[in-house]
Every structure is written in structure tokens, then in C-alpha cells.
N, C-alpha and C positions, 0 to 999 in steps of 0.2 A: 348464817349470821346476817343480821340486817346491816345495810350500808348507810342507813339514814344518819345524818349528822356528820358524816365523814367528808372531808374535802377531796374531790377527785384529783388524782395526780396526772400530769401530762404523760403521754406515752413516749417512751424513748425513741420509738420508730418514727414519730411525727414531731421533729424539733420545731420550736416556735421561731419561724423565720418569716420575714415580710414577703407578701405575695408579689410586691412590686418594688423594684429598686430604681431609684432615680438615676437617669443617665448623666454622665459627666459631659460637660461641654467639650466638643472636639476642637482642638486648636491645630489645624493642619500645618505641617512644616513646608516651607517654600522649597521647591526643587527646580532644576533646569533640565531640559531635555526635549526630545521630539514631541512627546505628548503634551507637555506643558506649553510648548510653542503653538501646537495645533489648537489647544484650548483658547489661547489668547487671540489667535487669528479668527477662530469661529465666533468668539465673543465680540470682537471688533466688527465683524461683518454683520452679525445679528443686530447689534446696537445701532450701527449705522443705518441699516434698513429701517428699524423701528422708528428712529427719530427723523430720518430724511425722506422716506418714501412719501409721506403726505405732501411734501413740497413739489413733487414731480407734477408738471403740468401736462394736460392732454386736451387738445382742441376738439370740442364736440359741436361747434357751431354757436351762433348767437343765442343767448338765453339759457344755454345748458352749462352745467358745472364744468369747470376747466381743470379739475383735480383728477389725476390719473386713478388714484385709489380712494374711494369715498363711499361711506354708508350714509346716504342722504335720508335721514329720518323724516324730515319735513316733506320731501318729495316722494317718500316711500319707494326709494330705489337704491340699488347698490351698483357701484361702478368699479370696474377693474380694467384700466386701459380701454380697449375697444369693446369690452363686454359690458352690457347693461342688463341688470336683473330687476324684474318687476316683482311685486309682492306675490302674484299668483304663480311665479316661477320659483317658489321656495324649494321645489324639488332639486334645483341645481345645488343649493346649499346642502341638502341632505346627501346628494351624490358626492359632493366635495368632502364632507365629513366621513362618509363611508370609504372614499378613496384614501383619505389620510390615515384611517385606522388600518386598512389593508397594507398601505405603504409602511406603516410602523411595524406591523407584523412581519412583513417581508424583510425590512431592514434588520429586525432583531434576529430572525433566523439566519441571516447572512453574516452580520458583523456584530452581533450582540447588542448591548445596551449603549450604542453609540449616541442615540438620542439623549439619554439621561446624562451621559458624560460630557457631551459637547454642545448640544443644541437646545436643551431644555432651559426655559427662562429662569427657573429656580437655580439651576447650576450657574448660569451666566451672571446673575445678580449676586449670588452668594460669593462667587469668585471675586467680584468687584468689591463687595463689602469687606471680605477678608483682606484684600489688597490694601484697603484703607486702614484697617487695624494694623497691618504690617508696617505701613508707612508711618503711622502716628505712634504706635506703642513699640513695635519691634518684631523680631522673629518669634518662633513658637515658644521657646523657653522664656523669653522676656514676657510674652503675653500670659503664660501660665503663672509666672511669678507676680505679674501685675494683678491678676484676678485674685490671687491668694493674699496679696498685701492688704493691710488694714486701710480703711477709708481715710483719705487725706485730701488736702486741697489740690495737690498735684494730680492725684488719681481722678478726682472729680473733674478737673480741668481737661485732662486727656479724654475722659469718657464724653464730656460735653463736645469736644472737637470731633471725635469719632461719630457721635450721633448727629451732629450738625451736618457733617458731610454726607452721612447716610440719608438724612432728610432731603438734602439737595438732590441726590441721585434718585430717591424715591419720588420726589416731586416731578423731576424730569420724566420719569417713567409714566406717571399719571397724566402729565401734560401731553406726552407723546400719544397716549391712548385717545385723548379727546380730539386730537387733530384729524383723526380719521372720520369724524362725524360732522365736519363742516369745513369751509375753506380754511386751509392751514394758516395762511398769512393773516386772515381776519381773526381767526380764533386766537392766535398767539398774541396779536395786538390787544384784543379784548380782555384776555386773561391777565396781562400785565398792567392794563389800565383800569382794571376793576369793573369793566363793562360786560363781562361774560355772564351768562345766565347762572342761577343757583344750581341747576342740574349739572352744568359744566364743572363748577367748583366741587360739587358733590362727587362727581365721577373721579376728579383728580384726587380727592381725599380718600375715596374707597380704594382705587387702584394703587395709588402711592402708599397708602397706609398698609395695604397687604404686602406690597414690595418691601417696605421697611420692616414689618414684623417677621415675614417669612424668611427673607434673605439675611436680615440682621440678627434675629434672635432664634427663630425656629430651626433654620438651616437644615442640618442632616435629619432632623426629626420629620421634616416634610417627606424626604425620600424614604425613610424607614417606616413611618407610621401612617402618613396621610395620603401618599400617592398610591392609587390602586394598581398602577402598572407593575410595581415591584412584586405584587402578589401573583400575577399570572405570566410574567415574562419567561419564567423557566419552562413553561409549557410550549414555548416556541423555539427552544433550543434543541439541537440534536448534537451528535458527536462531531459534526462538521461545522458547527457554528463557532465563529471567532469570539472568544471570551478571554478575560484576564485569568491566567493560570500560574500556578507555582509548580516547578518541576521538582517534585519531592524525590524522585529517583536520583537526582543530581544534588539536591540541597541537603538531604539527610545523610548521616546524623549531624544535626546542627550543633553549634557551640561557638564560644568566643574564638576569635582569630588566633591561630598559633603564633607564638613570638617569632619563630623562624620562617613564617610564611609558607610552610610546607603543608599543603592540603591533601597529600596522598593518604589514602586510607580513611578519609573522613569526608563529610559533605561540604559543599561550598558556602552554605548559609552560615554567616558568622553571628547570627542572632542579634543583630544590631538594632532591630525594630525600625529601621528607616522606612520600610514599606508601610508599616502601621502608622508612623508619625506623619507620612505624606498623604495618607488616605483622608479625604474630606468627610467620610462617614465613620472613620475610626475602626475599621475592621482589620483583621489579620488575614490576608489573602492566603497565607500558608495553611490555613484551616480549610481551604477549598472554596469553591464558588458559593457566595452567600447572597441572601435577599438584599442586603444593604449595599452590595457592590454596584456602583453606577457605571462601571466600565470606562472610567476616565483615563486610566493608564498612568497616573502619577506615581503609583507604586513601582511601575516598571522603570520610570526615570530615576527614582530614588535608589532602587536596587542596582541599576546599571552604574550609577556613580560609585557605589560601594565595590562592585565587581572591578571597575577600572582601577580603583585604589589598590586592590590586591592583585592586579594583573591576572584576573580570572575572566573566562569568557562571559560575555553579556547574555541575557536571556534567562537567568534563573527564574525571574518572574517575567512572563511573556504574554503577548496578545496573539493567541493561536487557538486552534481547535483541540479538543480533547483527543481526537483521533491522531493528529500529528504529534501531540504530546506523548501518547502511548507508543507511536512509531519511533520517535527519537529515543525513548527509554529502552527500546528493543533493537536499536541500531538499524531500523528499517527506514526506507524512503517514505516521506509523506507528501502532502500537496493539498492545494485548495480544491474543494468541490463545491462550486457555486451553483451548478445546475443539479438540483435534487428534486424529488417529487414534491417536497414541501415548498421550496422556493418557486418551482414551476407552477404550482397551484396558486400561490399568492400572485405571481406575475400574470397568470392567465386571467384571474378575477380582476386584477387592476386594469389590465388592457381592455377587458370586456366593458367594464363600467366606464372607463375613459372614452371608449369608442362610442358607446350609447350616448353619453353626455355631449360629446363633440358633434355627433350626428344631429342630436336634438337642437344644439346651439346653432348649427349652420342652417337647419331647415325650419326653425321656428318661425311662425308667421309674425308680421309686423302690425297686425290688427286682430283684435279679439272682440267677441260679442257675447253679451249676457242678456237674456230675456227673462223677465219675471212677470207673471200674470197677476193682475190686481185681484185681491181676495174679496173686497167688499166695495161694491157689489160684484158678483161674478160676471154678470152681464146686464145690459140695459136694453129694453125693447123700445125702439123709436116710434114716433107717431105714424110712420108709414109701415110699421110692422117689422122692419128690419132689426137685426140683433147687433148690438155693439159691445165689444170687449176692450178693456184698457190694459196697456202693458207698460212696464218700465223697461226701456230699451237702452242699454249701455254699450257704447262703442269705445274700445281702448285703442288709441292711435299711438303706436310705439315708434313712430318715425319723427325725426327732428324737423318736420315741416307741417303746416296746416293742410288738411285734406278735406275734400268734398266727397260725400258718399250718397248713393241712392239706395233706399230700402223699398222693397216691393214684396208682394205675396206670391207664392207659387202653388199651383194646383187647386185654387178655389175660384170658381167663376163668379163674376159680378161683385167681388169684394173690393172695397175701397179702404185706403189707409191714409191717415192724417197724423201730423205731428203738431203738438201744441207749440205755437209761436214760431213755426217753421214754414218752409215753402212746400206746398202740397200740389200734387198732380193727380191725374186719373190713375188710380191703382198704385201710386208710388208717392214717396216723400223724399225731399232733399235734406241731407244732414251735413252740417259743417262741424268738424272736430279739430280743435287746435292741436298743435304739435305736442308730443309727449304728455298727453292728458287723456282723461276719460270723459267722453261726451255723454251726458245723462239726459235722455229724452223720454217724453210721455207720448206714446203712440195709441191711436184709437183705430180699431179694425171694425168695419161694418160690413155685414153679409146679409143679403136678402133672406127672409125667413124660410122661403122654400128651399134654399140651398143649405140650410143648417140641418144635416141629416140626423144628428143625435145631440144629446145634452153635453157631450164632450167629444169633439172631433179634432183630429190633428191638422195643424196648419204649419207652413214653413215660411219664415222670413228669409229673404235673400238680400244681403248687403253687397252692393256693387261699388267698387272703387277703382282707382288706377292700378290695373294689373292684378286685381284681387276680387274674389267672390266668396263670401262666407254665408253658408246656409245654417239656419238655426231652427230646430223643430220645437214646437210648443203646442198647447191645446187651446181650442176655442170653445167657450161654454155657451150653451143655449138652453131653452126651456125643455121640460120633459116632453117627449114625443109620444 
């Protein structure tokens, strides 16, 4: 029988449900305890560093920047106390990023997501923004009721106050960022007097705007959906990694607290949801370790408060390894195992990279040379038959003092060298290079025709300075033989 003209019916096995459910805004409950205190201390230290570090002074001599930590874009250099990084030494930055990644992997394998829970800027500023909401609107239940309440003048006024304080905090974050790219005192004065550059105000707007949006409105969505670290952090865990865990063997079977406070024959979990309400990402740790768990330990503080109320042992939700959790469930002794193949591998790589970078930093030269042969023309034949080549000769003086150098040729008989606008001698030329700068010179090398063995022969420039000799090989072009 033909099915034409009939309306297809939905299959009972495939109910019509939305493929995406909008997440509800998480309103974390305020708690007190060891982990909450650690988070406040970590936030205070990080924010103090962020805003005060640019004002630390460091004497580098006359004419040099006196800021201890500075990314000098105009001077194309980076400073970190006594360390000075030039553009051609960008490999130091690569090494630092690699070390940071390995340190994060090692930290995760040892103590779980302590970075996410205590040190990440998203966590720090989200905590600060939630504290503002708590101060202006109230605790969790009051904030939930406030969000559900119809729009009114009072609601608009409180929202305006909250957002205004958030904007001040976000603006301070953006200003703190810009202070690392110029003298902090001058930058701060120019920003508040309207004399800073458009790029400075643009950087404040971008950094501060991201802080406002991510910490004020995105919050846990950043940790759950935007941060890539959550996707691969579990690959760094093993049974001895410290993570937030629920002791199901002790907590189940859960249920409301008995009226007589007698917990014999049942689990210690009273199903109060305090751990869920305290979680900044809104997960239920009793369902096991999850991608959205940032390892902050606030659920531990919340659960311990409940256990204290019912005179039960603390640690139903604990910060421990799964191996110790299993050992306690079987009445066996546990313990921390910090030295494991995984952590030793991370530590070895970290030590190796740090040693290579330190050795390079200590032994790096304070002068560098770059030679570029002129392309057009490759050579010029002089009236006496000799052949002349031109070179762009650059000398990088990385010391804080003016230096005089002598450049000569090695291994070529009868060659003469001259520098445009400089002092020339027989077979050598004098070069003056100011401190912390690149000396750019045009050199001419002239060799008798009979000494030019081929149309492309190797020559060596030798730069001689105070306690330093730098040899640079290049080519000398001549006519076809």
C-alpha cells in the first residue's frame, strides 16, 4: 500500500527532546574553612603581585630602564630584574613556556588541579566578583531569589552597583597589564591625565573587558567549555594523584539526617547538598571526579561543617588519592607517593630544560655580529683591476657601556677593508658602537684580482673588542675564472 499523502509519525524510541539544554547560572554558597582561607590568601598574593610588581625598581645604570619587570616594546627588549632578553633571544621565552607547561603537568600529577582551584586568574577574579555580589545582594538563597524577582527599580539599582564595582575591578586589571609595558609611574600618571596613547587605552579596554565578561558573566562556563586544560588534565592523573573525592563506602546509603542522630546502619551523608551548593561550577562531587571539578576544595569545607554539626568524623569529602581512599575503605594503611615514574619524568625534563637555559643565560655573549652581502651589484671591479664587495655589517652591543671594536679579515692576503664614515687602517677598520644598541655599518672589502681564486670564495671577518673576539664567515664574489 502506498504511503504517499500520509503524515509520518515520530518514532516512540526517539522522543522529541532538545539537543542542547541551557545551563543555569551557578550561585555558589559561601563557606568557611581551610580551603576557603587558602583561596583568599592565594588570591591576595596574586593580585598584590599583579598590581605592585611593575613598581619595583632595579638600577641598570644611566640611560637604562629602572623598572625590575618590563617588556620594553620601543627598545625591543624584556627585563626581569638582572636578566635582559633581546629579540634574537626569543628562544628563552620558548623555553620558559615549555617549562611552565611541564611544571603544570607535574603539579597536576602530584596535587591535582591546584592551578585551577587556587592560582588561575579566572578563578581569582571570579571569586572576587562573587564576593561583590555577596556583599551587595546577599548569600546564595538571596541571590537566587533576586535573579527570579521581577524587574524593579530596586533590582536595577543593585545590578548597577554590582556592575559598577565589577567595572572598577576589571579596569584595574587592564591598567595593571599596561604597566608592564612602560615605566609604571609614568604610565599611571598618563592614564589618569588622559595623555596615554590610544594603544594603552585599547589594551585596558580589551584586557579589562575580558575580565569583566569572563569573571562577571561567563564564570564557570569558561572552566567547563572554554578552557582546554579541563579536557586533558585527567590524562595526567593516576591512582596516587591528590584529587577531591567522596568516600562512598562511608557516605552511602545517603538520606536525611535521623531525628535521633543515630547513624549506625546507614551512611554519613545526610544528602544536604551543601557540597553542591558550595561548588563554583555546580557539580555533585558524590558522582565521582568530573571534568568541571577545579579542585578548589570548597565542597570539603562545606561537608566538614555539616559533619561537625552532627558530631561525625570529618573527611567524607576529602582531598586525597584514590589509592588512599580505597585503602581506608578496606582498613588498610595508606600514604603519599610523591616519587613515581610519572613525576620523576616530569621533574627530570624540567630540570634538564632549566639547566640548559641557565647555562645559556650565564654563558651568552655580550656582543653579536650579523653580516649580509650586498646583492646588487655582487662585486665591482676597480680601475686597478682589484675586486670590491660591499657588506652590511651589524654589531649588537649588549653591555651598558659604549664600546670600540676593530674589524679585520682573516686568511686573505692583500685584502683591504674600509667602513663608510669611519676610521680605516691597513687591513682593518675601527667601529664605535653605543651601549645597548645595534651598530649598523657598511663595509667594503677589496682584494687584488690575482688573489680572487673563484667567483665565490669564503672570507672571515674578525671583530676584536675588550676581551672578546667574534669570527663571522661569509662569501666574497668575483668574476668568472
